[in-house]
VOMAR-543535 format. One record per residue (C-alpha): residue number from 1; residue in three letters; x, z, y negated. Coordinates in Angstrom, 2 decimals. Layout:
% residues N
 num residu       u       w       v
 NUM    ALA       X       Z       Y
...
This chain:
% residues 295
 num residu       u       w       v
   1    MET   32.18  -41.35  -25.88
   2    LYS   31.71  -40.87  -29.67
   3    ILE   35.48  -40.55  -30.30
   4    LEU   36.13  -43.78  -28.38
   5    PHE   33.58  -45.63  -30.50
   6    ILE   35.23  -44.42  -33.76
   7    PHE   38.63  -45.46  -32.43
   8    ILE   37.44  -48.98  -31.66
   9    THR   35.89  -49.33  -35.14
  10    VAL   39.15  -48.30  -36.83
  11    LEU   41.05  -50.75  -34.63
  12    ILE   38.78  -53.60  -35.71
  13    ILE   39.27  -52.81  -39.43
  14    PHE   43.01  -52.52  -38.98
  15    SER   43.23  -55.85  -37.21
  16    ALA   41.23  -57.56  -39.92
  17    VAL   43.54  -56.20  -42.62
  18    MET   46.67  -57.19  -40.74
  19    LEU   45.44  -60.69  -40.05
  20    SER   44.36  -61.25  -43.67
  21    TYR   47.76  -60.20  -45.00
  22    VAL   50.14  -63.13  -45.62
  23    PRO   53.68  -62.24  -46.86
  24    TYR   54.91  -64.03  -49.95
  25    SER   57.81  -66.44  -49.47
  26    THR   59.36  -69.45  -51.05
  27    ALA   58.44  -71.43  -47.97
  28    GLN   54.74  -71.00  -48.80
  29    SER   55.14  -72.64  -52.13
  30    SER   57.06  -75.48  -50.62
  31    ASN   54.87  -76.03  -47.57
  32    THR   51.21  -75.33  -48.28
  33    LYS   50.02  -77.23  -45.25
  34    GLU   51.86  -74.95  -42.84
  35    ALA   50.47  -71.89  -44.62
  36    ILE   46.92  -73.15  -44.28
  37    THR   47.47  -73.97  -40.63
  38    GLY   48.81  -70.46  -39.99
  39    GLN   45.86  -68.95  -41.82
  40    ILE   43.47  -70.92  -39.61
  41    ASP   45.25  -69.70  -36.49
  42    ASN   45.05  -66.14  -37.72
  43    ASN   41.35  -66.49  -38.39
  44    SER   40.82  -67.89  -34.89
  45    ARG   42.64  -64.99  -33.32
  46    LEU   40.67  -62.61  -35.52
  47    ARG   37.38  -64.12  -34.34
  48    GLU   38.51  -63.89  -30.73
  49    LEU   39.49  -60.29  -31.25
  50    MET   36.17  -59.56  -32.98
  51    ASN   34.25  -61.17  -30.14
  52    GLU   36.25  -59.23  -27.59
  53    LEU   35.66  -56.01  -29.50
  54    GLN   31.95  -56.83  -29.83
  55    ASN   31.71  -57.42  -26.08
  56    THR   33.53  -54.17  -25.49
  57    VAL   31.12  -52.33  -27.78
  58    THR   28.13  -53.94  -26.01
  59    THR   29.52  -52.98  -22.64
  60    LEU   30.14  -49.44  -23.82
  61    ARG   26.61  -49.20  -25.16
  62    LYS   25.20  -50.38  -21.83
  63    GLU   27.38  -47.93  -19.97
  64    ARG   26.27  -45.16  -22.32
  65    GLN   22.62  -46.09  -21.73
  66    ALA   23.20  -46.18  -17.98
  67    TYR   24.98  -42.84  -18.21
  68    TYR   22.05  -41.21  -20.00
  69    SER   19.65  -42.80  -17.52
  70    ARG   21.62  -41.40  -14.61
  71    LYS   21.83  -38.08  -16.39
  72    GLN   18.05  -38.04  -16.84
  73    VAL   17.55  -38.86  -13.15
  74    LYS   19.97  -36.10  -12.19
  75    ASN   18.18  -33.69  -14.51
  76    GLU   14.90  -34.60  -12.85
  77    ASP   16.50  -34.12   -9.42
  78    VAL   17.88  -30.76  -10.51
  79    GLN   14.46  -29.76  -11.82
  80    GLU   12.84  -30.81   -8.55
  81    LEU   15.45  -28.86   -6.59
  82    ARG   14.78  -25.82   -8.73
  83    MET   11.07  -26.15   -8.02
  84    GLN   11.79  -26.49   -4.30
  85    ILE   14.04  -23.45   -4.41
  86    GLN   11.30  -21.48   -6.18
  87    SER    8.75  -22.66   -3.60
  88    LEU   11.09  -21.70   -0.74
  89    LYS   11.68  -18.34   -2.36
  90    GLU    7.94  -17.71   -2.57
  91    THR    7.52  -18.89    1.03
  92    HIS   10.32  -16.59    2.14
  93    GLU    8.70  -13.65    0.37
  94    GLY    5.38  -14.52    2.04
  95    LEU    7.05  -14.70    5.45
  96    VAL    8.77  -11.38    4.89
  97    SER    5.43   -9.81    3.97
  98    GLU    3.79  -11.42    6.99
  99    ALA    6.58  -10.16    9.25
 100    GLU    6.03   -6.64    7.94
 101    ASP    2.29   -6.95    8.64
 102    ILE    3.03   -8.23   12.15
 103    GLU    5.36   -5.29   12.72
 104    LYS    2.62   -2.87   11.73
 105    GLU    0.13   -4.72   13.92
 106    MET    2.56   -4.59   16.84
 107    GLU    2.82   -0.83   16.42
 108    THR   -0.98   -0.61   16.42
 109    LEU   -1.21   -2.87   19.47
 110    GLY    1.38   -0.72   21.22
 111    GLY   -0.90    2.28   20.83
 112    GLU   -3.89    0.22   21.98
 113    GLU   -1.91   -0.95   25.00
 114    GLU   -1.18    2.61   26.03
 115    ARG   -4.85    3.53   25.68
 116    ILE   -5.86    0.47   27.69
 117    LYS   -3.35    1.34   30.43
 118    THR   -4.80    4.84   30.58
 119    SER   -8.33    3.40   30.77
 120    ILE   -7.29    0.95   33.49
 121    SER   -5.70    3.75   35.48
 122    GLY   -8.90    5.80   35.22
 123    TYR  -10.99    2.75   36.12
 124    LYS   -8.74    2.12   39.12
 125    ASP   -9.28    5.67   40.34
 126    LYS  -13.03    5.31   39.95
 127    GLU  -12.92    1.91   41.65
 128    ASP  -11.03    3.40   44.61
 129    GLU  -13.55    6.22   44.79
 130    LEU  -16.44    3.76   44.68
 131    SER  -14.78    1.55   47.31
 132    ASN  -14.45    4.54   49.64
 133    SER  -18.10    5.39   49.03
 134    ILE  -19.15    1.81   49.82
 135    ILE  -17.11    1.81   53.03
 136    SER  -18.65    5.15   54.01
 137    TYR  -22.18    3.90   53.39
 138    VAL  -21.47    0.63   55.24
 139    GLY  -20.36    2.73   58.20
 140    LEU  -23.59    4.71   58.04
 141    LEU  -25.68    1.54   57.97
 142    ARG  -23.65    0.06   60.82
 143    GLU  -24.32    3.15   62.92
 144    GLN  -28.04    2.89   62.20
 145    VAL  -28.11   -0.83   63.05
 146    ASN  -26.22   -0.37   66.31
 147    ASP  -28.37    2.57   67.40
 148    GLY  -31.64    0.89   66.40
 149    ILE  -33.67   -1.92   67.90
 150    PRO  -31.78   -5.17   68.60
 151    PHE  -33.49   -7.15   65.87
 152    ARG  -31.31   -9.83   64.21
 153    LEU  -28.23   -7.81   65.10
 154    GLU  -25.74  -10.61   64.52
 155    ASP  -27.06  -11.40   61.06
 156    ARG  -27.26   -7.76   59.94
 157    THR  -23.84   -6.92   61.40
 158    ALA  -22.27  -10.00   59.78
 159    LYS  -23.48   -8.86   56.34
 160    LEU  -21.96   -5.43   56.90
 161    ASP  -18.69   -7.02   58.05
 162    ALA  -18.59   -9.23   54.95
 163    ILE  -18.78   -6.18   52.69
 164    SER  -16.26   -4.00   54.57
 165    ASN  -13.80   -6.85   55.15
 166    GLY  -14.08   -7.94   51.53
 167    ILE  -13.06   -4.49   50.31
 168    ASP  -10.27   -3.95   52.87
 169    THR   -8.48   -7.30   52.37
 170    THR   -5.37   -7.73   50.21
 171    LYS   -7.48   -9.73   47.78
 172    PRO  -10.68   -7.67   47.69
 173    MET  -13.94   -8.91   46.32
 174    ASP  -15.07   -7.63   42.98
 175    ILE  -16.41   -4.10   43.33
 176    ALA  -19.57   -5.11   41.46
 177    GLU  -20.14   -7.93   43.95
 178    ALA  -19.68   -5.50   46.84
 179    CYS  -22.22   -3.13   45.27
 180    ASN  -24.69   -5.98   44.78
 181    GLN  -24.34   -7.10   48.39
 182    LEU  -24.70   -3.54   49.65
 183    TRP  -27.78   -2.99   47.49
 184    SER  -29.35   -6.23   48.77
 185    LEU  -28.64   -5.18   52.35
 186    CYS  -30.15   -1.72   51.74
 187    LYS  -33.30   -3.31   50.34
 188    GLU  -33.50   -5.59   53.37
 189    GLU  -33.09   -2.64   55.75
 190    LEU  -35.77   -0.74   53.83
 191    ARG  -38.10   -3.72   54.07
 192    LEU  -37.54   -3.82   57.85
 193    ALA  -38.30   -0.11   58.08
 194    VAL  -41.71   -0.36   56.40
 195    THR  -42.99   -3.70   57.74
 196    SER  -44.28   -5.01   61.03
 197    GLU  -44.29   -8.53   62.38
 198    ILE  -44.77  -10.74   65.39
 199    TYR  -42.43  -13.61   66.25
 200    ARG  -41.52  -15.87   69.14
 201    ASP  -38.14  -16.08   70.86
 202    ASN  -36.56  -16.34   74.31
 203    ILE  -36.04  -13.15   76.32
 204    ARG  -33.31  -12.81   78.91
 205    LEU  -34.71  -11.06   81.99
 206    ALA  -32.88   -9.17   84.71
 207    ASP  -33.17  -12.11   87.12
 208    GLY  -31.44  -14.42   84.63
 209    ARG  -34.50  -16.27   83.43
 210    GLU  -35.06  -16.78   79.70
 211    PRO  -38.76  -17.52   79.18
 212    HIS  -40.55  -17.72   75.82
 213    ALA  -42.16  -14.51   74.71
 214    GLU  -44.08  -12.91   71.88
 215    PHE  -42.19  -10.07   70.20
 216    VAL  -43.74   -7.15   68.36
 217    ARG  -41.67   -5.29   65.77
 218    VAL  -42.89   -2.15   64.05
 219    GLY  -40.43   -0.92   61.45
 220    LYS  -37.00   -0.29   62.93
 221    VAL  -38.21    1.93   65.79
 222    ILE  -40.45   -0.26   67.98
 223    LEU  -39.58   -3.63   69.53
 224    ALA  -41.61   -4.93   72.45
 225    PHE  -42.21   -8.29   74.12
 226    MET  -44.58  -10.06   76.48
 227    THR  -43.98  -13.44   78.12
 228    ASP  -46.49  -16.23   77.72
 229    ASP  -47.74  -15.82   81.31
 230    GLY  -48.18  -12.06   80.80
 231    LYS  -46.17  -11.22   83.93
 232    ASP  -43.22   -9.68   82.12
 233    TRP  -43.23   -7.23   79.27
 234    GLY  -41.13   -4.37   78.00
 235    VAL  -40.14   -2.14   75.12
 236    TRP  -36.65   -1.41   73.82
 237    LEU  -35.56    2.18   74.37
 238    LYS  -32.28    3.92   73.73
 239    GLN  -32.34    7.61   74.60
 240    ASP  -29.90   10.37   75.50
 241    ASP  -28.94   11.03   79.10
 242    ASN  -30.85   14.30   79.27
 243    GLY  -34.16   13.27   80.84
 244    SER  -35.32   13.43   84.42
 245    GLU  -34.86    9.68   84.75
 246    GLY  -31.32    9.69   83.38
 247    ALA  -30.09    7.43   80.58
 248    THR  -32.52    4.75   79.50
 249    THR  -31.12    1.94   77.38
 250    GLY  -32.52   -1.56   76.99
 251    TRP  -35.81   -3.21   77.87
 252    VAL  -38.00   -0.78   79.77
 253    LYS  -40.99   -1.89   81.82
 254    HIS  -42.91    1.12   83.10
 255    PRO  -46.69    0.84   83.52
 256    SER  -47.20    4.57   83.04
 257    SER  -45.46    4.70   79.66
 258    VAL  -45.68    1.10   78.46
 259    PRO  -48.75   -0.61   79.94
 260    SER  -49.03   -4.34   79.38
 261    HIS  -52.38   -4.05   77.60
 262    THR  -50.71   -1.90   74.91
 263    ILE  -48.31   -4.71   74.01
 264    GLU  -51.05   -7.32   74.32
 265    LYS  -53.32   -5.36   71.99
 266    SER  -50.46   -4.93   69.49
 267    ILE  -49.91   -8.69   69.45
 268    LYS  -53.60   -9.32   68.80
 269    ILE  -53.70   -6.75   65.99
 270    LEU  -50.72   -8.32   64.23
 271    MET  -52.27  -11.77   64.72
 272    ARG  -55.51  -10.41   63.17
 273    GLN  -57.37  -11.11   66.40
 274    HIS  -58.24   -7.43   66.91
 275    PRO  -59.24   -4.72   64.44
 276    PRO  -56.60   -2.12   63.51
 277    GLU  -56.20    0.68   66.01
 278    ILE  -53.85    3.55   66.69
 279    ILE  -51.57    2.66   69.61
 280    ASN  -49.08    4.96   71.31
 281    PHE  -45.56    3.59   71.88
 282    PRO  -42.45    5.32   73.20
 283    ILE  -39.69    5.17   70.61
 284    SER  -35.93    5.71   70.59
 285    PHE  -34.21    8.53   68.74
 286    SER  -30.69    7.83   67.51
 287    LYS  -28.02   10.34   66.66
 288    VAL  -27.46    8.94   63.19
 289    LYS  -26.92   11.78   60.74
 290    ILE  -28.64   11.80   57.40
 291    LYS  -25.96   12.09   54.71
 292    GLN  -26.62   13.18   51.18
 293    GLY  -24.73   10.99   48.73
 294    PHE  -21.32    9.48   49.38
 295    LYS  -18.05   10.85   50.57
């Protein structure tokens, strides 16, 4: 750019010298008017050339200014790109460091996973053992319920079925839930064993009638009834077939062993219409074995 500017300046000076030079001739002395006219024409051409050169110089200056402006913009772009490259480099280094940390964490998690699998396997074994124990104890309770007095049999049996079926299904209930239900049922059975009550219900007699009756329950070993008219009464017995009267199962009405006044007095005692008194009742003995612990 600088060399071009020097070249244009030299060209302007050279043109001025050439245009100002007028060769000497005899014609000039004889025709002054023509010489002056030629000089004027030369001056006009010189001015045109000067103007053209000035415009060229102005254009070149503008182009030079635009060039430096573009160069400055490009330098700024290059600087910004360098900053971006540096930022990306730092980001890349951070990602590499993070990847290394993740790799180490994955190795740690792999060890944790193995320990968890071992713990789950041990928990599964204990869960299976506990499930078997629950099923065993449910069977024991079921045997006691079936061999005991027929008090709320459907309700008590349904609760046992819910526990055993929940454990045996393909989608078993949570073992903790099964334990909670079993514990609640055990507490209910214990409450039945240590309480007495009187309640009203219908009783189905041998002749097909179903009159209203008062029922007496003492623990889980005595269940007796008496109809409202006092003509029918009985006590539930379930004994082995080794007595003189053979097997005795169901409602027994025998004046010698279960007199009506015994049941009537029991009803009055439970209704607080008679003072407490020791009363003899025949009871059933089941073959349920007492088991220590679980299987």
